[in-house]
C-alpha positions, 0 to 999 in steps of 0.5 A: 561057605554060603551053606549052613551045616547040617543039624547033625553037625550043629548038634555035634558042635553044641555038644562040644561047646557044652563039654568045653564049658563044663570040663575042667582043663579040656584038651582040644584037637582041631584044624586051623580052620576049625580053630578060627571059626566063630561060635556062640558066646559063652553067656548066650550058649549057657542061656540056651541050654536047658537042664530039666529034672523030674519034679521040676516045674516048667511052662510047656509052651514057653519051653517049646517056644524057647526050643524053636527059638534055638533051632528045633523044628516044631512038628506033630511027631518028634522023630528026628534030632532037632524036633519038638512036638507038643501033644496033650499033657506031654512035650516030645523032644529029640535033643542034640546028643541023644540016640532017642527022643525024650517024652516029658510027661506033665501033670499041670506044670510039673514034670511027672516023668521023662522017658525015651521013646521009639520014634517009629512007634511013639511008644515010651521006653526007659525012664530018665531022671534028667535031660539036657537040651542043647541048642541046634542052631548057633544063634537064636531067632531073637538075634534076628534084629535090625542092629544085627542085620547091619552087623551081618551086612558089614561082615558080609562086605568084609568077606566079599559077598556080592551086594545083591546077596548082602541085600537079600540077607539083610532083608531076610534078617529083618523079616526074622527068617533064617537063611542058609549060610547065615551062621557063617556071618 
């Protein structure tokens, strides 16, 4: 379909892919259509996953940029799944698979503390020792290149997408834009 799944669906898929990679001998229950869907390659998925622990050194701005590259929306206040906010000495992120957003409190480049927080009041809650940041899109913004534009155009032709729509998709990819339905190509 020329529609992109919701962020909640993509987050659920990311959780599933992560568990498939990390669980020995997983059991999979799915439909034939689900089995046939393409998904992110293992190496690309592993590269997109970030596991952080208290005391680790990170570059706040690079982490925020990497999250945005993998589908997070940069906002002033992180309140919904798939959002990230940089605020002073902290980075707030609402990761896939979490019921509450997480605040990374930094002292320079070191994660001094991690806490969940209430998205409506922005008040910190319980402490965390670790956080797993999964992608919320099935491709990175970095994959929007001329080479991949050609691959998407070929795939769209295979699927019978109209020439004007294919041209629109290719132009969007070359401009670095994420358009609805791109994940299916």
